[in-house]
N, C-alpha and C positions, 0 to 999 in steps of 0.2 A: 534531772529527768528520772522518772520512776523506773524501777527495775521491772523486768518481765513479769515477775510473780505478783507485784503489787499494782501494776498498771490496770486501770479500770476504763472501760469504754463508756463515754458519755454520749447521751442522745441530746443533740442540740437542735434547736429550731422549734417551729410550732407543731402542735398536734395536727394530725391529718384531718380530724373533724373537731369543730368547736362543740364540746359537750356541755349540756346544762348540768349544773351541780348545785347542791345546797350547801351553804357554808354557815356555820355558827360563828358569829362575829365575836372576837375577843378584844380587838383594838381598832380604833378609828383615828386616823391622823389627818387633821385639817390644817396643818402648818401652811401658812401663806407663802413660804419660800419654795415648797415642793408641791407637786401634784398630789391632791388628796387621795387617800386610799384607805381600805379596811383590810385587816388581817383576821383570819379565823381558821377554825378546824373544819375540814371537810366532813360532812355528816356521814356519808357512806363512801369511804375510799374505794377506788376501783383501779384495776391494773391499766385501764385505758388512760387514766390520768396519772402519769408517772413523774418521778423526779429525775434529777440528772444521773442518778445511779441505776435507773430502770426499775426502781421500786415504786409501789403505789404511793403517791403523794398523800400526806395526811393534813397538810396545812396549805393555805392559799392566800396570796395577796391580790386584792381586787381593786381595779380602778374603774372610774366612770368612762364612758365613751369620750374619746379625745375631741370629738366635734362639738362638745358642750363647752360653754365658757367656764373659766376657773371658778367664778362665783357660783354658778349652778352646781358644779361638782362639789364645792365646799358645802353648799346648802344641803345637798343630798346626803353626803357623807356625815355631816353633823347631825342629821335627823336619825341616823342609825345608832341604836344603843347596843352596848355589849350584851350578848346573850340572844340577840335577834338572829333569826335564820333568814338569809337572803339567797335568791337564785342568781347564779352567775354563769358565764360561759368560760370554761377552761380553755386557755389559749396556748400556754407553753410551759415547760418546766423551768425552774430557776437554774441559772448557770452558776450560782455561787453557793446555794444552800441545799443541803440534803432534805428530803421529805417535803419540799415546798414547790408549789406551782404558781403560775400567774393566771389571772382571769379578768374578765370585764363584767361589770354589773350589767344585767340585761336592762335595756332602756326602760321598759315598762316592768321593772322587776317587782316581784311580790315580796312584801315584808311580812314574815310570819312573826307575830309577837312572841316574846319569851313566855314561859309558863306563868310567871307572876302577872304579866300583862293580860294573858288570857283569862286568868281568874278575875282580874279587875273588870274585864269586859263582860264577864258572865254574871256579875253581881246585879241583881234586879233591884230597881227602885220601887217605890210604892206603886201598886197597881192601880190603874184608873180605868173604870169601865167606859167603853166607847159607845156612844149612842148615835143613832141616825135619826134624822127628822125627815119625814116624807111630806112634802108640801104640794099643793095644787093637784091632789088626787082625792077622789071621793073616799070618804072614811070607810064605806062598806067594802070598797075594793082593797083597801089596806088590810081590813079585818079578814077578808077572804084569803088574801095572800099569806097573812100570818097563820091562819088556820091550816092552809095547805102545807106550809113549811113545817108546822108542828106535826102534821100527819106523817110527813116523810122524815121526821126527826132531823131537820136541818136548821141551823141557826140563821137568822136573818143576815148577820154580818158575813158569814161564809158565803151565802147566796149572792149578796151584793158584790163581794170581792170577785167571785167567779164571773159574774155578769159584767163587771167593769173590765176585767181582764179580757173577756171575749170581745167587748167593744174595742178595746185598744188593739187587739190582734186583727181586727177587721172582719170578724166572723159575721157581722150583721150588715156589712156594707151593701150587699145586694138588696137588702130589705128597704133601704132608704133611697135607692136610685129612682 
């Protein structure tokens, strides 16, 4: 038993609120013998997410929801690469390790790609001009529409995208009834 001077009070049990947290993945375990999990560093440690010594937890082990099959859990965990930032719900502090907490991946969790992946996604390919063909309309009407769009300094593609979005939103439904 610890002496009075060295005895430390441990907080055991779940957090009062399940708090959403972002975790930068450092390790993913998809071992078939155990439940798959990821481990990572908490991006913004907070006093609300504490470890067993009542300090702000800096790392977290995260599992998928237990209502998912093991195969689904392994598939999800295997798709997460180290360096990826995931959103999780902080559940409880670790009872064995300092600075660690446990959490659950949010079912529809957002995966933020690592910086290298973001750069790859932002690289542009060869640009291709998009053209629209207007059929079954009198050519003079098309010419007048182009002239009007030029007068108000609007590109035809911009106008068509706005018009299509208005149709999809139902803005013109009353006109067709």
